[in-house]
Residue, then its C-alpha position, 0 to 999 in steps of 0.5 A: m500500500t502506498d502512502g497516498n492510499y493509506l491517507s485516502n483510506e484514513r480520510i474515508l474512515i474519519e468521514l465514515a466514523n463521523y457521517r450523520m444520517p441526513y433523514g428518516r428515523f435516525a436523522n442526525k445520528l452518526l451511522l456508527e450509532i444506528p443499529e445493524e438491523y436498520y442496515i439489514w432492512y435498508r440492504n433488502k430495500g436497496f441502499p440509496k445512491g451515492k456516498l450515503g449508500e456506500f457508507m451504509s453498505m460499509m457500515l453494514e459490513i463493519k457491524t456484521n463482523g463486529l468491527e465497530r471498534i475500528l472506527l472509534p479512534f476516528k470519531k470526533s468528540k462532541f464538546 
């Protein structure tokens, strides 16, 4: 892996850890805080297009495999 890819991957993880659901039942919640069942339901319905759908798909994989802890160091603190 080159340094550029590492930095790109780190930026994605930072954004994923801090991305908020823009609408619906979990509006303004971090994707990390949304239950796995919601992602399963959405997968069956069809994830939205664009970044939100990509991030929801990633979050489903992370949650399904019990890997939420990998995102915690990238989560920004609320003050």
